[in-house]
Phi, psi and omega in degrees: 000320182293327177297319179295322175293319179297315180299314180297320179295322179294316180299316179296317179301314181296315178303314179297316180299316180292322181291320179295318179293326179294317179290329178292320178294320179297317176295325182297330177294315180296312179296317181301317180294335176286346182255016181281128175273311177210140180251143176235171181300327185257000181160196181212158172261134179272178183294347173263010180070018175278148180263138179222139174278147178286150156269143186309313182296321178294319180299315181296316179297316182293317180301315180293323184274336186225054182301332181284348178242017182243134177244133184275026175233164178293149184296336180257018180297120181297339178291342185242019183298332182269002182294145183300321183262018181277000000 
């Protein structure tokens, strides 16, 4: 009987951990998009100058909401090496 209770407790703990991490990831997307400094076709720079690859849905949302801070070229495109926000 105790083995069954231990197993049930472990399953519940794992389920809670997975549920918590899923909601944290969902919140992270919203918060993460707020920290985008400039967006490119292949990813974005955050406000700390870190590089991140886009998830397709996030790129589309960001491009529509922040067209003035989105560039439709790759961040390493040699044609745009001299751009101020590159």
